PQR file with spaces between the fields and no chain letter, atoms N, CA, C, O and H, PARSE charges and radii, in Angstrom:
ATOM       1  N    MET     1    -114.524   -9.121   64.562 -0.4000 1.5000
ATOM       2  CA   MET     1    -115.412   -8.145   64.054 -0.0000 2.0000
ATOM       3  C    MET     1    -116.570   -8.896   63.323  0.5500 1.7000
ATOM       4  O    MET     1    -116.461  -10.007   62.805 -0.5500 1.4000
ATOM       5  N    ASN     2    -117.612   -8.178   63.357 -0.4000 1.5000
ATOM       6  CA   ASN     2    -118.827   -8.829   62.688 -0.0000 2.0000
ATOM       7  C    ASN     2    -118.903   -8.433   61.315  0.5500 1.7000
ATOM       8  O    ASN     2    -118.434   -7.378   60.885 -0.5500 1.4000
ATOM       9  H    ASN     2    -117.700   -7.275   63.778  0.4000 1.0000
ATOM      10  N    LYS     3    -119.529   -9.337   60.601 -0.4000 1.5000
ATOM      11  CA   LYS     3    -119.793   -9.099   59.077 -0.0000 2.0000
ATOM      12  C    LYS     3    -120.945   -8.012   58.830  0.5500 1.7000
ATOM      13  O    LYS     3    -121.985   -8.066   59.486 -0.5500 1.4000
ATOM      14  H    LYS     3    -119.909  -10.193   60.949  0.4000 1.0000
ATOM      15  N    ARG     4    -120.756   -7.164   57.999 -0.4000 1.5000
ATOM      16  CA   ARG     4    -121.860   -6.202   57.950 -0.0000 2.0000
ATOM      17  C    ARG     4    -122.789   -6.659   56.850  0.5500 1.7000
ATOM      18  O    ARG     4    -122.409   -7.181   55.802 -0.5500 1.4000
ATOM      19  H    ARG     4    -119.910   -7.121   57.466  0.4000 1.0000
ATOM      20  N    ASN     5    -124.202   -6.384   57.228 -0.4000 1.5000
ATOM      21  CA   ASN     5    -125.323   -6.671   56.206 -0.0000 2.0000
ATOM      22  C    ASN     5    -125.267   -5.781   55.039  0.5500 1.7000
ATOM      23  O    ASN     5    -125.096   -4.566   55.144 -0.5500 1.4000
ATOM      24  H    ASN     5    -124.511   -5.960   58.079  0.4000 1.0000
ATOM      25  N    ARG     6    -125.418   -6.418   53.897 -0.4000 1.5000
ATOM      26  CA   ARG     6    -125.403   -5.653   52.525 -0.0000 2.0000
ATOM      27  C    ARG     6    -126.812   -5.127   52.491  0.5500 1.7000
ATOM      28  O    ARG     6    -127.727   -5.616   53.154 -0.5500 1.4000
ATOM      29  H    ARG     6    -125.557   -7.405   53.812  0.4000 1.0000
ATOM      30  N    LYS     7    -126.944   -3.981   51.585 -0.4000 1.5000
ATOM      31  CA   LYS     7    -128.091   -3.470   51.313 -0.0000 2.0000
ATOM      32  C    LYS     7    -128.904   -4.531   50.211  0.5500 1.7000
ATOM      33  O    LYS     7    -128.260   -5.267   49.462 -0.5500 1.4000
ATOM      34  H    LYS     7    -126.201   -3.584   51.047  0.4000 1.0000
ATOM      35  N    LYS     8    -130.286   -4.500   50.225 -0.4000 1.5000
ATOM      36  CA   LYS     8    -131.023   -5.362   49.446 -0.0000 2.0000
ATOM      37  C    LYS     8    -131.149   -4.488   48.008  0.5500 1.7000
ATOM      38  O    LYS     8    -131.210   -3.261   47.938 -0.5500 1.4000
ATOM      39  H    LYS     8    -130.809   -3.902   50.833  0.4000 1.0000
ATOM      40  N    THR     9    -131.168   -5.265   47.085 -0.4000 1.5000
ATOM      41  CA   THR     9    -131.269   -4.655   45.638 -0.0000 2.0000
ATOM      42  C    THR     9    -132.780   -4.431   45.666  0.5500 1.7000
ATOM      43  O    THR     9    -133.539   -4.873   46.528 -0.5500 1.4000
ATOM      44  H    THR     9    -131.118   -6.262   47.143  0.4000 1.0000
ATOM      45  N    PRO    10    -133.178   -3.547   44.415 -0.5600 1.5000
ATOM      46  CA   PRO    10    -134.622   -3.170   44.291  0.2800 2.0000
ATOM      47  C    PRO    10    -135.413   -4.553   44.044  0.5500 1.7000
ATOM      48  O    PRO    10    -136.528   -4.680   44.549 -0.5500 1.4000
ATOM      49  N    ALA    11    -134.878   -5.540   43.313 -0.4000 1.5000
ATOM      50  CA   ALA    11    -135.578   -6.764   43.001 -0.0000 2.0000
ATOM      51  C    ALA    11    -135.883   -7.497   44.298  0.5500 1.7000
ATOM      52  O    ALA    11    -137.009   -7.917   44.565 -0.5500 1.4000
ATOM      53  H    ALA    11    -133.971   -5.437   42.904  0.4000 1.0000
ATOM      54  N    GLU    12    -134.801   -7.631   45.108 -0.4000 1.5000
ATOM      55  CA   GLU    12    -135.045   -8.358   46.612 -0.0000 2.0000
ATOM      56  C    GLU    12    -136.163   -7.705   47.178  0.5500 1.7000
ATOM      57  O    GLU    12    -137.155   -8.352   47.511 -0.5500 1.4000
ATOM      58  H    GLU    12    -133.886   -7.290   44.891  0.4000 1.0000
ATOM      59  N    LYS    13    -136.082   -6.327   47.332 -0.4000 1.5000
ATOM      60  CA   LYS    13    -137.142   -5.585   48.002 -0.0000 2.0000
ATOM      61  C    LYS    13    -138.392   -5.828   47.553  0.5500 1.7000
ATOM      62  O    LYS    13    -139.291   -6.102   48.348 -0.5500 1.4000
ATOM      63  H    LYS    13    -135.275   -5.801   47.061  0.4000 1.0000
ATOM      64  N    ALA    14    -138.617   -5.751   46.106 -0.4000 1.5000
ATOM      65  CA   ALA    14    -139.777   -6.054   45.449 -0.0000 2.0000
ATOM      66  C    ALA    14    -140.412   -7.490   45.813  0.5500 1.7000
ATOM      67  O    ALA    14    -141.615   -7.648   46.019 -0.5500 1.4000
ATOM      68  H    ALA    14    -137.887   -5.528   45.461  0.4000 1.0000
ATOM      69  N    GLU    15    -139.482   -8.480   45.866 -0.4000 1.5000
ATOM      70  CA   GLU    15    -139.894   -9.741   46.159 -0.0000 2.0000
ATOM      71  C    GLU    15    -140.324   -9.964   47.492  0.5500 1.7000
ATOM      72  O    GLU    15    -141.264  -10.722   47.735 -0.5500 1.4000
ATOM      73  H    GLU    15    -138.505   -8.352   45.699  0.4000 1.0000
ATOM      74  N    LYS    16    -139.601   -9.258   48.511 -0.4000 1.5000
ATOM      75  CA   LYS    16    -140.078   -9.390   49.761 -0.0000 2.0000
ATOM      76  C    LYS    16    -141.434   -8.627   50.143  0.5500 1.7000
ATOM      77  O    LYS    16    -142.096   -8.991   51.115 -0.5500 1.4000
ATOM      78  H    LYS    16    -138.838   -8.642   48.314  0.4000 1.0000
ATOM      79  N    LYS    17    -141.791   -7.613   49.378 -0.4000 1.5000
ATOM      80  CA   LYS    17    -143.063   -6.959   49.589 -0.0000 2.0000
ATOM      81  C    LYS    17    -144.194   -7.765   48.925  0.5500 1.7000
ATOM      82  O    LYS    17    -145.333   -7.825   49.388 -0.5500 1.4000
ATOM      83  H    LYS    17    -141.252   -7.317   48.589  0.4000 1.0000
ATOM      84  N    ARG    18    -143.768   -8.399   47.763 -0.4000 1.5000
ATOM      85  CA   ARG    18    -144.628   -9.169   47.053 -0.0000 2.0000
ATOM      86  C    ARG    18    -145.149  -10.593   48.147  0.5500 1.7000
ATOM      87  O    ARG    18    -146.313  -10.923   48.374 -0.5500 1.4000
ATOM      88  H    ARG    18    -142.843   -8.351   47.387  0.4000 1.0000
ATOM      89  N    LEU    19    -144.107  -11.132   48.593 -0.4000 1.5000
ATOM      90  CA   LEU    19    -144.498  -12.115   49.439 -0.0000 2.0000
ATOM      91  C    LEU    19    -145.261  -11.677   50.769  0.5500 1.7000
ATOM      92  O    LEU    19    -146.158  -12.402   51.201 -0.5500 1.4000
ATOM      93  H    LEU    19    -143.161  -10.864   48.408  0.4000 1.0000
ATOM      94  N    GLN    20    -144.949  -10.623   51.349 -0.4000 1.5000
ATOM      95  CA   GLN    20    -145.630  -10.020   52.516 -0.0000 2.0000
ATOM      96  C    GLN    20    -147.028   -9.892   52.152  0.5500 1.7000
ATOM      97  O    GLN    20    -147.854  -10.185   53.016 -0.5500 1.4000
ATOM      98  H    GLN    20    -144.220  -10.034   50.998  0.4000 1.0000
ATOM      99  N    GLN    21    -147.432   -9.500   51.002 -0.4000 1.5000
ATOM     100  CA   GLN    21    -148.725   -9.385   50.508 -0.0000 2.0000
ATOM     101  C    GLN    21    -149.416  -10.600   50.332  0.5500 1.7000
ATOM     102  O    GLN    21    -150.631  -10.626   50.527 -0.5500 1.4000
ATOM     103  H    GLN    21    -146.761   -9.262   50.300  0.4000 1.0000
ATOM     104  N    LYS    22    -148.753  -11.688   49.962 -0.4000 1.5000
ATOM     105  CA   LYS    22    -149.219  -13.068   49.585 -0.0000 2.0000
ATOM     106  C    LYS    22    -149.459  -13.723   50.960  0.5500 1.7000
ATOM     107  O    LYS    22    -150.570  -14.192   51.206 -0.5500 1.4000
ATOM     108  H    LYS    22    -147.765  -11.667   49.803  0.4000 1.0000
ATOM     109  N    TYR    23    -148.452  -13.775   51.875 -0.4000 1.5000
ATOM     110  CA   TYR    23    -148.456  -14.585   53.024 -0.0000 2.0000
ATOM     111  C    TYR    23    -148.500  -13.729   54.261  0.5500 1.7000
ATOM     112  O    TYR    23    -148.206  -12.535   54.305 -0.5500 1.4000
ATOM     113  H    TYR    23    -147.550  -13.395   51.675  0.4000 1.0000
ATOM     114  N    MET    24    -148.928  -14.529   55.321 -0.4000 1.5000
ATOM     115  CA   MET    24    -148.833  -13.777   56.745 -0.0000 2.0000
ATOM     116  C    MET    24    -148.230  -14.779   57.511  0.5500 1.7000
ATOM     117  O    MET    24    -148.210  -15.958   57.156 -0.5500 1.4000
ATOM     118  H    MET    24    -149.167  -15.500   55.285  0.4000 1.0000
ATOM     119  N    THR    25    -147.680  -14.309   58.670 -0.4000 1.5000
ATOM     120  CA   THR    25    -146.831  -15.137   59.618 -0.0000 2.0000
ATOM     121  C    THR    25    -147.941  -15.281   60.915  0.5500 1.7000
ATOM     122  O    THR    25    -148.523  -14.317   61.412 -0.5500 1.4000
ATOM     123  H    THR    25    -147.696  -13.351   58.958  0.4000 1.0000
ATOM     124  N    ILE    26    -148.076  -16.494   61.285 -0.4000 1.5000
ATOM     125  CA   ILE    26    -148.802  -16.723   62.442 -0.0000 2.0000
ATOM     126  C    ILE    26    -147.982  -17.733   63.466  0.5500 1.7000
ATOM     127  O    ILE    26    -147.059  -18.414   63.019 -0.5500 1.4000
ATOM     128  H    ILE    26    -147.603  -17.277   60.882  0.4000 1.0000
ATOM     129  N    PHE    27    -148.317  -17.790   64.697 -0.4000 1.5000
ATOM     130  CA   PHE    27    -147.731  -18.631   65.636 -0.0000 2.0000
ATOM     131  C    PHE    27    -148.489  -19.982   65.845  0.5500 1.7000
ATOM     132  O    PHE    27    -149.678  -20.024   66.161 -0.5500 1.4000
ATOM     133  H    PHE    27    -149.066  -17.236   65.060  0.4000 1.0000
ATOM     134  N    VAL    28    -147.768  -20.992   65.659 -0.4000 1.5000
ATOM     135  CA   VAL    28    -148.457  -22.450   66.026 -0.0000 2.0000
ATOM     136  C    VAL    28    -147.484  -23.077   66.926  0.5500 1.7000
ATOM     137  O    VAL    28    -146.311  -23.284   66.614 -0.5500 1.4000
ATOM     138  H    VAL    28    -146.802  -20.958   65.401  0.4000 1.0000
ATOM     139  N    ASN    29    -148.024  -23.378   68.074 -0.4000 1.5000
ATOM     140  CA   ASN    29    -147.165  -24.115   69.143 -0.0000 2.0000
ATOM     141  C    ASN    29    -145.775  -23.248   69.517  0.5500 1.7000
ATOM     142  O    ASN    29    -144.737  -23.792   69.895 -0.5500 1.4000
ATOM     143  H    ASN    29    -148.977  -23.210   68.328  0.4000 1.0000
ATOM     144  N    GLY    30    -145.919  -22.021   69.368 -0.4000 1.5000
ATOM     145  CA   GLY    30    -144.705  -21.378   69.633 -0.0000 2.0000
ATOM     146  C    GLY    30    -143.767  -21.123   68.562  0.5500 1.7000
ATOM     147  O    GLY    30    -142.741  -20.463   68.729 -0.5500 1.4000
ATOM     148  H    GLY    30    -146.762  -21.579   69.061  0.4000 1.0000
ATOM     149  N    LYS    31    -144.136  -21.678   67.387 -0.4000 1.5000
ATOM     150  CA   LYS    31    -143.113  -21.417   66.212 -0.0000 2.0000
ATOM     151  C    LYS    31    -143.985  -20.588   65.243  0.5500 1.7000
ATOM     152  O    LYS    31    -145.216  -20.573   65.232 -0.5500 1.4000
ATOM     153  H    LYS    31    -144.969  -22.214   67.252  0.4000 1.0000
ATOM     154  N    GLN    32    -143.141  -19.890   64.419 -0.4000 1.5000
ATOM     155  CA   GLN    32    -143.829  -19.058   63.315 -0.0000 2.0000
ATOM     156  C    GLN    32    -143.915  -19.907   62.044  0.5500 1.7000
ATOM     157  O    GLN    32    -142.996  -20.574   61.569 -0.5500 1.4000
ATOM     158  H    GLN    32    -142.141  -19.902   64.428  0.4000 1.0000
ATOM     159  N    LYS    33    -145.248  -19.773   61.531 -0.4000 1.5000
ATOM     160  CA   LYS    33    -145.355  -20.469   60.344 -0.0000 2.0000
ATOM     161  C    LYS    33    -145.977  -19.405   59.240  0.5500 1.7000
ATOM     162  O    LYS    33    -146.774  -18.516   59.538 -0.5500 1.4000
ATOM     163  H    LYS    33    -145.995  -19.231   61.917  0.4000 1.0000
ATOM     164  N    ARG    34    -145.529  -19.629   58.065 -0.4000 1.5000
ATOM     165  CA   ARG    34    -146.177  -18.584   56.983 -0.0000 2.0000
ATOM     166  C    ARG    34    -147.275  -19.362   56.278  0.5500 1.7000
ATOM     167  O    ARG    34    -147.136  -20.455   55.730 -0.5500 1.4000
ATOM     168  H    ARG    34    -144.881  -20.352   57.822  0.4000 1.0000
ATOM     169  N    VAL    35    -148.314  -18.689   56.363 -0.4000 1.5000
ATOM     170  CA   VAL    35    -149.630  -19.191   55.529 -0.0000 2.0000
ATOM     171  C    VAL    35    -150.232  -18.217   54.655  0.5500 1.7000
ATOM     172  O    VAL    35    -150.168  -17.024   54.949 -0.5500 1.4000
ATOM     173  H    VAL    35    -148.427  -17.801   56.808  0.4000 1.0000
ATOM     174  N    LYS    36    -150.822  -18.618   53.590 -0.4000 1.5000
ATOM     175  CA   LYS    36    -151.345  -17.816   52.601 -0.0000 2.0000
ATOM     176  C    LYS    36    -152.459  -16.678   53.401  0.5500 1.7000
ATOM     177  O    LYS    36    -152.968  -16.940   54.491 -0.5500 1.4000
ATOM     178  H    LYS    36    -150.874  -19.588   53.352  0.4000 1.0000
ATOM     179  N    ARG    37    -152.675  -15.598   52.763 -0.4000 1.5000
ATOM     180  CA   ARG    37    -153.587  -14.695   53.359 -0.0000 2.0000
ATOM     181  C    ARG    37    -154.852  -15.030   52.573  0.5500 1.7000
ATOM     182  O    ARG    37    -154.866  -15.561   51.463 -0.5500 1.4000
ATOM     183  H    ARG    37    -152.261  -15.385   51.878  0.4000 1.0000
ATOM     184  N    GLU    38    -156.042  -14.607   53.376 -0.4000 1.5000
ATOM     185  CA   GLU    38    -157.265  -14.987   52.666 -0.0000 2.0000
ATOM     186  C    GLU    38    -157.518  -13.851   51.406  0.5500 1.7000
ATOM     187  O    GLU    38    -157.102  -12.697   51.514 -0.5500 1.4000
ATOM     188  H    GLU    38    -156.031  -14.175   54.278  0.4000 1.0000
ATOM     189  N    PRO    39    -158.143  -14.261   50.385 -0.5600 1.5000
ATOM     190  CA   PRO    39    -158.296  -13.142   49.250  0.2800 2.0000
ATOM     191  C    PRO    39    -159.316  -12.098   49.702  0.5500 1.7000
ATOM     192  O    PRO    39    -160.403  -12.356   50.219 -0.5500 1.4000
ATOM     193  N    THR    40    -158.869  -10.997   49.462 -0.4000 1.5000
ATOM     194  CA   THR    40    -159.818   -9.837   49.744 -0.0000 2.0000
ATOM     195  C    THR    40    -160.155   -8.879   48.665  0.5500 1.7000
ATOM     196  O    THR    40    -159.355   -8.730   47.741 -0.5500 1.4000
ATOM     197  H    THR    40    -157.986  -10.787   49.041  0.4000 1.0000
ATOM     198  N    VAL    41    -161.212   -8.249   48.698 -0.4000 1.5000
ATOM     199  CA   VAL    41    -161.721   -7.156   47.653 -0.0000 2.0000
ATOM     200  C    VAL    41    -161.633   -5.911   48.415  0.5500 1.7000
ATOM     201  O    VAL    41    -162.346   -5.774   49.409 -0.5500 1.4000
ATOM     202  H    VAL    41    -161.862   -8.371   49.449  0.4000 1.0000
ATOM     203  N    ASP    42    -160.815   -4.978   48.040 -0.4000 1.5000
ATOM     204  CA   ASP    42    -160.686   -3.656   48.684 -0.0000 2.0000
ATOM     205  C    ASP    42    -160.508   -3.631   50.174  0.5500 1.7000
ATOM     206  O    ASP    42    -161.005   -2.723   50.840 -0.5500 1.4000
ATOM     207  H    ASP    42    -160.235   -5.089   47.233  0.4000 1.0000
ATOM     208  N    GLY    43    -159.746   -4.699   50.770 -0.4000 1.5000
ATOM     209  CA   GLY    43    -159.523   -4.908   52.055 -0.0000 2.0000
ATOM     210  C    GLY    43    -160.563   -5.694   52.803  0.5500 1.7000
ATOM     211  O    GLY    43    -160.361   -5.947   53.991 -0.5500 1.4000
ATOM     212  H    GLY    43    -159.342   -5.437   50.229  0.4000 1.0000
ATOM     213  N    ILE    44    -161.672   -6.107   52.197 -0.4000 1.5000
ATOM     214  CA   ILE    44    -162.798   -6.745   52.796 -0.0000 2.0000
ATOM     215  C    ILE    44    -162.642   -8.302   52.262  0.5500 1.7000
ATOM     216  O    ILE    44    -162.441   -8.547   51.073 -0.5500 1.4000
ATOM     217  H    ILE    44    -161.835   -5.902   51.232  0.4000 1.0000
ATOM     218  N    PRO    45    -162.761   -9.346   53.296 -0.5600 1.5000
ATOM     219  CA   PRO    45    -162.980  -10.697   52.784  0.2800 2.0000
ATOM     220  C    PRO    45    -163.934  -10.805   51.710  0.5500 1.7000
ATOM     221  O    PRO    45    -164.930  -10.083   51.667 -0.5500 1.4000
ATOM     222  N    VAL    46    -163.622  -11.848   50.672 -0.4000 1.5000
ATOM     223  CA   VAL    46    -164.469  -11.917   49.687 -0.0000 2.0000
ATOM     224  C    VAL    46    -165.999  -12.312   50.170  0.5500 1.7000
ATOM     225  O    VAL    46    -166.984  -11.711   49.741 -0.5500 1.4000
ATOM     226  H    VAL    46    -162.813  -12.435   50.707  0.4000 1.0000
ATOM     227  N    ASP    47    -166.062  -13.223   50.965 -0.4000 1.5000
ATOM     228  CA   ASP    47    -167.420  -13.650   51.513 -0.0000 2.0000
ATOM     229  C    ASP    47    -168.354  -12.452   51.848  0.5500 1.7000
ATOM     230  O    ASP    47    -169.513  -12.326   51.453 -0.5500 1.4000
ATOM     231  H    ASP    47    -165.262  -13.712   51.314  0.4000 1.0000
ATOM     232  N    GLU    48    -167.609  -11.530   52.698 -0.4000 1.5000
ATOM     233  CA   GLU    48    -168.367  -10.460   53.181 -0.0000 2.0000
ATOM     234  C    GLU    48    -168.723   -9.455   52.021  0.5500 1.7000
ATOM     235  O    GLU    48    -169.784   -8.832   51.967 -0.5500 1.4000
ATOM     236  H    GLU    48    -166.667  -11.632   53.019  0.4000 1.0000
ATOM     237  N    PHE    49    -167.724   -9.378   51.119 -0.4000 1.5000
ATOM     238  CA   PHE    49    -167.966   -8.426   49.921 -0.0000 2.0000
ATOM     239  C    PHE    49    -169.220   -8.903   49.111  0.5500 1.7000
ATOM     240  O    PHE    49    -170.061   -8.112   48.683 -0.5500 1.4000
ATOM     241  H    PHE    49    -166.862   -9.885   51.162  0.4000 1.0000
ATOM     242  N    ILE    50    -169.278  -10.268   48.935 -0.4000 1.5000
ATOM     243  CA   ILE    50    -170.422  -10.859   48.275 -0.0000 2.0000
ATOM     244  C    ILE    50    -171.703  -10.552   48.978  0.5500 1.7000
ATOM     245  O    ILE    50    -172.670  -10.121   48.348 -0.5500 1.4000
ATOM     246  H    ILE    50    -168.595  -10.910   49.283  0.4000 1.0000
ATOM     247  N    ARG    51    -171.741  -10.788   50.427 -0.4000 1.5000
ATOM     248  CA   ARG    51    -172.830  -10.566   51.117 -0.0000 2.0000
ATOM     249  C    ARG    51    -173.364   -9.150   50.988  0.5500 1.7000
ATOM     250  O    ARG    51    -174.586   -9.001   50.985 -0.5500 1.4000
ATOM     251  H    ARG    51    -170.956  -11.137   50.939  0.4000 1.0000
ATOM     252  N    MET    52    -172.592   -8.134   50.886 -0.4000 1.5000
ATOM     253  CA   MET    52    -172.868   -6.877   50.967 -0.0000 2.0000
ATOM     254  C    MET    52    -173.333   -6.230   49.461  0.5500 1.7000
ATOM     255  O    MET    52    -174.153   -5.318   49.361 -0.5500 1.4000
ATOM     256  H    MET    52    -171.599   -8.255   50.888  0.4000 1.0000
ATOM     257  N    ASN    53    -172.733   -6.799   48.449 -0.4000 1.5000
ATOM     258  CA   ASN    53    -173.037   -6.399   47.125 -0.0000 2.0000
ATOM     259  C    ASN    53    -173.788   -7.145   46.209  0.5500 1.7000
ATOM     260  O    ASN    53    -174.209   -6.617   45.180 -0.5500 1.4000
ATOM     261  H    ASN    53    -172.066   -7.540   48.530  0.4000 1.0000
ATOM     262  N    ALA    54    -174.022   -8.449   46.511 -0.4000 1.5000
ATOM     263  CA   ALA    54    -174.702   -9.459   45.470 -0.0000 2.0000
ATOM     264  C    ALA    54    -176.233   -9.239   45.379  0.5500 1.7000
ATOM     265  O    ALA    54    -176.901   -9.052   46.396 -0.5500 1.4000
ATOM     266  H    ALA    54    -173.680   -8.877   47.347  0.4000 1.0000
ATOM     267  N    ASP    55    -176.730   -9.263   44.236 -0.4000 1.5000
ATOM     268  CA   ASP    55    -178.184   -9.203   44.052 -0.0000 2.0000
ATOM     269  C    ASP    55    -178.857  -10.662   43.977  0.5500 1.7000
ATOM     270  O    ASP    55    -178.141  -11.614   43.666 -0.5500 1.4000
ATOM     271  H    ASP    55    -176.187   -9.414   43.410  0.4000 1.0000
ATOM     272  N    PRO    56    -180.104  -10.836   44.233 -0.5600 1.5000
ATOM     273  CA   PRO    56    -180.706  -12.161   44.224  0.2800 2.0000
ATOM     274  C    PRO    56    -180.447  -12.920   42.930  0.5500 1.7000
ATOM     275  O    PRO    56    -180.254  -14.132   43.029 -0.5500 1.4000
ATOM     276  N    ILE    57    -180.420  -12.323   41.671 -0.4000 1.5000
ATOM     277  CA   ILE    57    -180.049  -12.990   40.431 -0.0000 2.0000
ATOM     278  C    ILE    57    -178.707  -13.522   40.419  0.5500 1.7000
ATOM     279  O    ILE    57    -178.521  -14.633   39.924 -0.5500 1.4000
ATOM     280  H    ILE    57    -180.578  -11.339   41.590  0.4000 1.0000
ATOM     281  N    TRP    58    -177.752  -12.857   40.906 -0.4000 1.5000
ATOM     282  CA   TRP    58    -176.406  -13.296   40.777 -0.0000 2.0000
ATOM     283  C    TRP    58    -176.334  -14.524   41.868  0.5500 1.7000
ATOM     284  O    TRP    58    -175.821  -15.591   41.530 -0.5500 1.4000
ATOM     285  H    TRP    58    -177.904  -11.954   41.308  0.4000 1.0000
ATOM     286  N    LEU    59    -176.851  -14.341   43.148 -0.4000 1.5000
ATOM     287  CA   LEU    59    -176.763  -15.346   44.004 -0.0000 2.0000
ATOM     288  C    LEU    59    -177.337  -16.673   43.438  0.5500 1.7000
ATOM     289  O    LEU    59    -176.773  -17.743   43.666 -0.5500 1.4000
ATOM     290  H    LEU    59    -177.268  -13.474   43.423  0.4000 1.0000
ATOM     291  N    MET    60    -178.436  -16.586   42.718 -0.4000 1.5000
ATOM     292  CA   MET    60    -179.134  -17.739   42.045 -0.0000 2.0000
ATOM     293  C    MET    60    -178.298  -18.403   40.981  0.5500 1.7000
ATOM     294  O    MET    60    -178.277  -19.626   40.841 -0.5500 1.4000
ATOM     295  H    MET    60    -178.894  -15.717   42.533  0.4000 1.0000
ATOM     296  N    GLN    61    -177.572  -17.518   40.196 -0.4000 1.5000
ATOM     297  CA   GLN    61    -176.887  -18.126   39.079 -0.0000 2.0000
ATOM     298  C    GLN    61    -175.498  -18.794   39.694  0.5500 1.7000
ATOM     299  O    GLN    61    -174.876  -19.654   39.070 -0.5500 1.4000
ATOM     300  H    GLN    61    -177.589  -16.524   40.310  0.4000 1.0000
ATOM     301  N    ASN    62    -175.147  -18.369   40.806 -0.4000 1.5000
ATOM     302  CA   ASN    62    -173.755  -19.004   41.502 -0.0000 2.0000
ATOM     303  C    ASN    62    -174.191  -19.920   42.371  0.5500 1.7000
ATOM     304  O    ASN    62    -173.308  -20.313   43.134 -0.5500 1.4000
ATOM     305  H    ASN    62    -175.652  -17.671   41.313  0.4000 1.0000
ATOM     306  N    GLU    63    -175.365  -20.450   42.538 -0.4000 1.5000
ATOM     307  CA   GLU    63    -175.835  -21.380   43.448 -0.0000 2.0000
ATOM     308  C    GLU    63    -175.537  -21.125   44.869  0.5500 1.7000
ATOM     309  O    GLU    63    -175.215  -22.068   45.592 -0.5500 1.4000
ATOM     310  H    GLU    63    -176.082  -20.131   41.918  0.4000 1.0000
ATOM     311  N    MET    64    -175.615  -19.996   45.300 -0.4000 1.5000
ATOM     312  CA   MET    64    -175.455  -19.544   46.719 -0.0000 2.0000
ATOM     313  C    MET    64    -176.913  -19.380   47.352  0.5500 1.7000
ATOM     314  O    MET    64    -177.445  -18.294   47.579 -0.5500 1.4000
ATOM     315  H    MET    64    -175.876  -19.230   44.713  0.4000 1.0000
ATOM     316  N    TYR    65    -177.443  -20.572   47.587 -0.4000 1.5000
ATOM     317  CA   TYR    65    -178.809  -20.427   48.079 -0.0000 2.0000
ATOM     318  C    TYR    65    -178.854  -20.107   49.530  0.5500 1.7000
ATOM     319  O    TYR    65    -179.921  -19.631   49.917 -0.5500 1.4000
ATOM     320  H    TYR    65    -177.011  -21.455   47.402  0.4000 1.0000
ATOM     321  N    GLU    66    -177.875  -20.277   50.448 -0.4000 1.5000
ATOM     322  CA   GLU    66    -177.904  -19.933   51.830 -0.0000 2.0000
ATOM     323  C    GLU    66    -177.681  -18.471   51.882  0.5500 1.7000
ATOM     324  O    GLU    66    -178.125  -17.925   52.891 -0.5500 1.4000
ATOM     325  H    GLU    66    -177.008  -20.664   50.134  0.4000 1.0000
ATOM     326  N    GLU    67    -177.125  -17.767   51.066 -0.4000 1.5000
ATOM     327  CA   GLU    67    -176.884  -16.253   51.051 -0.0000 2.0000
ATOM     328  C    GLU    67    -178.221  -15.782   50.518  0.5500 1.7000
ATOM     329  O    GLU    67    -178.737  -14.796   51.045 -0.5500 1.4000
ATOM     330  H    GLU    67    -176.763  -18.211   50.246  0.4000 1.0000
ATOM     331  N    LEU    68    -178.749  -16.325   49.643 -0.4000 1.5000
ATOM     332  CA   LEU    68    -179.991  -15.824   48.876 -0.0000 2.0000
ATOM     333  C    LEU    68    -181.221  -15.908   49.969  0.5500 1.7000
ATOM     334  O    LEU    68    -182.049  -14.999   50.023 -0.5500 1.4000
ATOM     335  H    LEU    68    -178.329  -17.125   49.215  0.4000 1.0000
ATOM     336  N    HIS    69    -181.291  -17.093   50.866 -0.4000 1.5000
ATOM     337  CA   HIS    69    -182.129  -17.209   51.849 -0.0000 2.0000
ATOM     338  C    HIS    69    -181.948  -16.092   52.759  0.5500 1.7000
ATOM     339  O    HIS    69    -182.922  -15.397   53.050 -0.5500 1.4000
ATOM     340  H    HIS    69    -180.618  -17.831   50.822  0.4000 1.0000
ATOM     341  N    GLU    70    -180.689  -15.827   53.280 -0.4000 1.5000
ATOM     342  CA   GLU    70    -180.329  -14.810   54.088 -0.0000 2.0000
ATOM     343  C    GLU    70    -180.668  -13.352   53.815  0.5500 1.7000
ATOM     344  O    GLU    70    -181.004  -12.529   54.667 -0.5500 1.4000
ATOM     345  H    GLU    70    -179.898  -16.391   53.044  0.4000 1.0000
ATOM     346  N    TRP    71    -180.521  -13.128   52.391 -0.4000 1.5000
ATOM     347  CA   TRP    71    -180.817  -11.865   51.740 -0.0000 2.0000
ATOM     348  C    TRP    71    -182.256  -11.584   51.724  0.5500 1.7000
ATOM     349  O    TRP    71    -182.714  -10.464   51.947 -0.5500 1.4000
ATOM     350  H    TRP    71    -180.248  -13.796   51.699  0.4000 1.0000
ATOM     351  N    GLU    72    -182.990  -12.667   51.445 -0.4000 1.5000
ATOM     352  CA   GLU    72    -184.536  -12.553   51.366 -0.0000 2.0000
ATOM     353  C    GLU    72    -185.153  -12.240   53.049  0.5500 1.7000
ATOM     354  O    GLU    72    -186.125  -11.535   53.319 -0.5500 1.4000
ATOM     355  H    GLU    72    -182.618  -13.577   51.263  0.4000 1.0000
ATOM     356  N    SER    73    -184.433  -12.853   53.856 -0.4000 1.5000
ATOM     357  CA   SER    73    -184.829  -12.811   55.231 -0.0000 2.0000
ATOM     358  C    SER    73    -184.766  -11.431   55.672  0.5500 1.7000
ATOM     359  O    SER    73    -185.668  -10.896   56.317 -0.5500 1.4000
ATOM     360  H    SER    73    -183.643  -13.426   53.636  0.4000 1.0000
ATOM     361  N    ASN    74    -183.526  -10.775   55.265 -0.4000 1.5000
ATOM     362  CA   ASN    74    -183.184   -9.443   55.733 -0.0000 2.0000
ATOM     363  C    ASN    74    -184.011   -8.348   55.089  0.5500 1.7000
ATOM     364  O    ASN    74    -184.245   -7.283   55.659 -0.5500 1.4000
ATOM     365  H    ASN    74    -182.793  -11.209   54.742  0.4000 1.0000
ATOM     366  N    ALA    75    -184.454   -8.665   53.843 -0.4000 1.5000
ATOM     367  CA   ALA    75    -185.213   -7.852   53.058 -0.0000 2.0000
ATOM     368  C    ALA    75    -186.718   -7.701   53.511  0.5500 1.7000
ATOM     369  O    ALA    75    -187.369   -6.677   53.306 -0.5500 1.4000
ATOM     370  H    ALA    75    -184.264   -9.530   53.379  0.4000 1.0000
ATOM     371  N    SER    76    -187.182   -8.776   54.121 -0.4000 1.5000
ATOM     372  CA   SER    76    -188.606   -8.697   54.622 -0.0000 2.0000
ATOM     373  C    SER    76    -188.893   -7.885   55.850  0.5500 1.7000
ATOM     374  O    SER    76    -190.043   -7.803   56.281 -0.5500 1.4000
ATOM     375  H    SER    76    -186.653   -9.608   54.288  0.4000 1.0000
C-alpha cells in the first residue's frame, strides 16, 4: 500500500504562494532551477514602468541620462 499524502496546513500553503511569487522555475541544461523573479510594478518590469512614467526632472535627479536622451528624442 502506498502512503497517502497529507493536506497542507494554511501556513504551508501561504509559504508556497509567497515563494511562487518571489521565484520562478526555469530550465538550464534540462534541469529545473529556481531563480528570483524580476521586480515589477503593476505587472510591468520596473525599467519599462520608468520609461513610460518618468519626467525629465526625475530622470536628471536619478542620473538616468540615457533615458533622458531617449525621452528628448521622442519628444521632438
